[in-house]
Structures are given as C-alpha cells and as structure tokens.
N, CA, C and O of each residue as an XYZ file, in Angstrom:
316
protein
N     126.443     75.801     88.738
C     125.428     76.733     88.775
C     125.057     77.827     87.448
O     125.886     78.609     86.982
N     123.832     77.710     87.031
C     123.822     78.447     85.719
C     123.993     79.683     85.891
O     124.074     80.104     87.045
N     124.097     80.656     84.678
C     124.492     81.886     84.650
C     123.462     82.703     84.080
O     122.688     82.025     83.404
N     123.236     83.681     84.110
C     122.094     84.943     83.631
C     122.854     86.066     83.075
O     123.553     86.869     83.692
N     122.610     86.003     81.792
C     123.441     87.505     81.761
C     122.067     88.850     81.658
O     121.007     88.675     81.057
N     122.342     89.769     82.190
C     121.369     90.835     82.414
C     121.997     92.308     81.883
O     123.143     92.616     82.210
N     121.387     92.968     81.261
C     121.745     94.280     80.919
C     121.147     95.484     81.771
O     119.933     95.682     81.738
N     121.968     96.273     82.516
C     121.514     97.134     83.015
C     121.981     98.478     82.720
O     123.071     98.526     82.149
N     121.305     99.774     83.022
C     121.969    101.104     82.359
C     123.018    101.491     83.672
O     122.730    101.303     84.854
N     124.248    102.052     83.184
C     125.200    102.522     83.701
C     124.938    102.626     85.248
O     125.507    101.963     86.115
N     124.143    103.408     85.397
C     123.877    104.190     86.932
C     122.885    102.815     87.969
O     122.820    102.817     89.198
N     122.237    101.793     87.061
C     121.788    101.193     87.913
C     122.648    100.170     88.367
O     122.495     99.605     89.450
N     123.837     99.839     87.307
C     124.863     99.093     87.713
C     125.746     99.680     89.123
O     126.208     98.919     89.973
N     125.841    100.864     89.156
C     126.767    101.545     90.044
C     125.830    101.527     91.136
O     126.358    101.583     92.246
N     124.652    101.467     91.107
C     123.896    101.563     92.411
C     124.068    100.355     92.662
O     124.755    100.203     93.672
N     123.661     99.181     92.059
C     123.504     97.701     92.446
C     125.413     97.223     93.198
O     125.656     96.498     94.162
N     126.215     97.824     92.467
C     127.461     97.793     93.114
C     127.388     98.006     94.506
O     127.298     97.118     95.354
N     127.446     99.715     94.787
C     127.326     99.947     95.897
C     126.552     99.662     96.922
O     126.980     99.674     98.076
N     125.375     99.385     96.621
C     124.237     98.711     97.924
C     125.048     96.992     97.928
O     125.200     96.436     99.016
N     125.466     96.361     96.745
C     125.960     94.921     97.534
C     126.986     95.385     98.172
O     126.558     95.304     99.324
N     128.138     95.856     98.269
C     129.086     96.121     98.685
C     128.919     96.854    100.155
O     129.608     96.493    101.109
N     128.102     97.742    100.241
C     127.180     97.889    101.494
C     126.770     96.909    102.345
O     126.774     97.172    103.547
N     126.432     95.879    101.990
C     125.752     94.794    102.582
C     126.854     93.878    102.674
O     126.376     92.812    103.063
N     128.034     93.772    102.516
C     129.216     93.080    102.146
C     129.125     91.855    101.449
O     129.754     90.877    101.854
N     128.294     91.794    100.282
C     128.030     90.524     99.578
C     128.034     91.000     97.974
O     127.720     92.134     97.612
N     128.409     90.026     97.169
C     128.702     90.215     95.455
C     127.247     90.520     95.323
O     126.284     90.313     96.061
N     127.438     91.262     93.763
C     126.264     91.645     93.198
C     125.538     90.653     92.613
O     124.372     90.815     92.253
N     126.165     89.608     92.489
C     125.544     88.390     91.846
C     124.690     87.718     92.862
O     123.651     87.136     92.549
N     125.132     87.800     94.073
C     124.321     87.154     95.525
C     123.501     88.077     95.994
O     122.544     87.607     96.609
N     123.569     89.909     95.869
C     122.502     90.615     95.891
C     121.554     90.216     95.137
O     120.561     89.639     95.580
N     121.781     90.522     93.688
C     120.538     90.515     92.830
C     119.956     88.774     92.799
O     118.848     88.598     92.293
N     120.568     87.782     93.231
C     119.892     86.422     93.533
C     118.945     86.615     94.349
O     117.796     86.495     93.922
N     119.143     86.920     95.564
C     118.152     87.399     96.764
C     117.159     87.832     96.257
O     116.121     87.174     96.189
N     117.300     89.143     95.757
C     116.260     90.104     95.464
C     115.117     89.240     94.220
O     113.915     89.502     94.252
N     115.560     88.449     93.413
C     115.043     88.110     92.523
C     114.108     86.961     93.475
O     112.879     87.000     93.507
N     114.858     86.047     94.156
C     114.343     85.340     94.955
C     112.765     85.446     95.583
O     111.742     84.769     95.485
N     113.248     86.933     96.420
C     112.111     87.496     97.140
C     111.392     87.807     96.452
O     110.317     87.436     96.923
N     111.181     88.437     95.285
C     109.911     88.925     94.510
C     109.762     87.630     93.848
O     108.560     87.668     93.584
N     110.183     86.518     93.409
C     109.486     85.211     92.655
C     108.945     85.174     93.778
O     107.794     85.546     93.552
N     109.085     84.853     95.401
C     108.237     83.992     96.262
C     107.041     84.864     96.508
O     105.949     84.341     96.728
N     107.189     86.140     96.483
C     106.444     87.163     96.932
C     105.695     87.253     98.274
O     104.484     87.440     98.395
N     106.896     87.036     99.599
C     106.017     86.992    100.753
C     107.181     88.521    100.995
O     108.193     88.940    100.433
N     106.361     88.933    102.088
C     107.023     90.173    102.731
C     108.397     90.095    103.163
O     108.960     89.030    102.911
N     109.082     91.011    103.774
C     110.566     90.778    104.205
C     110.556     90.365    105.784
O     109.443     90.707    106.184
N     110.997     90.015    106.437
C     111.359     89.566    107.645
C     111.133     91.178    108.251
O     110.338     91.338    109.178
N     111.786     92.210    107.744
C     111.911     93.261    109.046
C     110.062     93.613    108.339
O     109.457     93.727    109.404
N     109.530     93.715    107.779
C     108.426     93.848    107.922
C     107.055     93.370    108.367
O     106.044     94.010    108.659
N     107.338     91.879    108.333
C     106.561     91.050    109.202
C     106.795     90.849    110.822
O     105.928     90.326    111.523
N     107.986     91.292    111.319
C     108.605     91.857    112.690
C     107.849     92.883    113.211
O     107.456     92.675    114.359
N     107.507     93.998    112.675
C     107.207     95.144    112.330
C     105.763     94.960    112.703
O     105.465     95.712    113.631
N     104.721     94.174    112.268
C     103.271     93.941    112.740
C     102.988     94.056    114.106
O     103.268     93.079    114.802
N     102.534     94.958    114.596
C     102.075     95.262    116.151
C     103.271     95.416    116.959
O     103.644     94.760    117.931
N     103.881     96.560    116.280
C     105.006     97.011    117.002
C     104.833     98.245    117.355
O     105.810     98.857    117.789
N     103.626     98.862    117.259
C     103.200     99.887    117.748
C     102.219     99.979    118.608
O     101.042     99.744    118.332
N     102.723    100.395    119.913
C     101.584     99.861    120.772
C     100.530    100.590    121.156
O      99.679    100.045    121.859
N     100.382    101.963    120.770
C      99.401    102.937    120.745
C      98.874    102.821    119.324
O      98.263    103.842    119.006
N      98.912    102.029    118.503
C      98.123    102.752    116.854
C      96.493    102.468    117.393
O      96.097    101.656    118.229
N      95.845    103.311    116.702
C      94.509    103.105    116.874
C      94.048    101.830    116.352
O      94.593    101.035    115.586
N      92.725    101.810    117.039
C      92.047    100.149    116.517
C      91.289    100.541    115.248
O      91.315    101.760    115.080
N      90.738     99.986    114.470
C      90.173    100.150    113.084
C      89.117    100.773    113.475
O      88.815    101.748    112.786
N      88.279    100.469    114.589
C      87.005    101.135    115.134
C      87.460    103.208    115.265
O      86.840    104.199    114.882
N      88.605    103.059    115.881
C      88.990    104.559    116.020
C      89.029    104.894    114.986
O      88.183    105.705    114.610
N      90.054    104.399    114.060
C      90.023    105.023    112.613
C      89.074    105.248    111.792
O      89.198    105.947    110.786
N      88.022    104.666    112.153
C      86.653    104.590    111.265
C      85.842    105.484    112.085
O      84.727    105.678    111.602
N      86.075    106.075    113.168
C      85.221    106.940    114.021
C      85.004    108.219    112.776
O      85.828    108.655    111.972
N      83.604    108.582    112.989
C      83.589    109.837    112.405
C      83.538    109.769    111.137
O      83.648    110.820    110.505
N      83.363    108.554    110.460
C      82.851    108.397    109.067
C      81.679    108.036    108.601
O      81.414    107.920    107.404
N      80.693    107.781    109.806
C      79.300    106.973    109.528
C      79.420    105.469    109.053
O      80.433    104.772    109.101
N      78.555    105.229    108.729
C      77.971    103.713    108.683
C      78.864    103.413    107.048
O      78.614    104.163    106.105
N      79.541    102.645    106.943
C      79.522    101.595    105.753
C      78.888    101.249    104.942
O      77.755    100.938    105.311
N      79.153    101.110    103.599
C      78.054    101.061    102.476
C      77.730     99.732    102.412
O      78.592     98.890    102.663
N      76.895     99.497    102.188
C      76.678     97.528    101.828
C      77.464     97.047    100.786
O      77.646     97.498     99.655
N      77.796     96.296    101.212
C      78.235     95.631     99.263
C      77.726     94.395     99.121
O      77.244     93.658     99.982
N      77.870     94.227     97.981
C      77.877     93.024     97.027
C      78.508     91.893     97.770
O      79.659     92.131     98.133
N      77.968     90.565     98.124
C      78.598     89.393     98.189
C      79.624     89.102     97.174
O      79.349     89.539     96.056
N      80.571     88.566     97.272
C      81.691     87.864     96.272
C      81.241     86.649     95.999
O      80.879     85.980     96.967
N      81.136     86.003     94.528
C      80.836     85.633     94.207
C      82.104     84.447     94.276
O      83.171     84.842     93.807
N      82.083     82.998     94.831
C      83.078     82.237     94.645
C      82.978     81.104     93.586
O      82.621     79.946     93.802
N      83.400     81.705     92.278
C      83.301     80.478     91.191
C      84.107     79.548     90.850
O      83.780     78.734     89.986
C-alpha cells in the first residue's frame, strides 16, 4: 500500500490521535476515511438519514409566508 507523509502542527496531531482513538481506529485509517469522504464530495450517511426526520418542520410555503412575492429572475443559460 502506498505511503504519504503529512506534516501536522502538534495540536492537530494530538487532536487526530485522540479522535481516532475514541473511534477505535488507527490515525492512518481515520485520516484515510476523511480524505475519501472529502474527495468523493458526498454527504455523510448520518446527514442523508436525517433528511425528513423532523415531522413538524415547516413547508417552504410556510417559511416564505409574509415575505411577499419573489423577484423575477433571469433564466440560466445552458452553454
């Protein structure tokens, strides 16, 4: 498996080690998982699972109530 050297400030290294230990994983694995999650650019499962979880969350119509009509917008060109 390839290796990469990274340089961290002492406080960042301590935080990474503490966090990895709390999740019962190696620092290397913890960092690798974060690199993958950032590189892929998707939301974490915990966030995706939370969508729609609040049953009494107001609708968009309720949120916009009292703000008046929306401004007319220019169409987005598709170049």
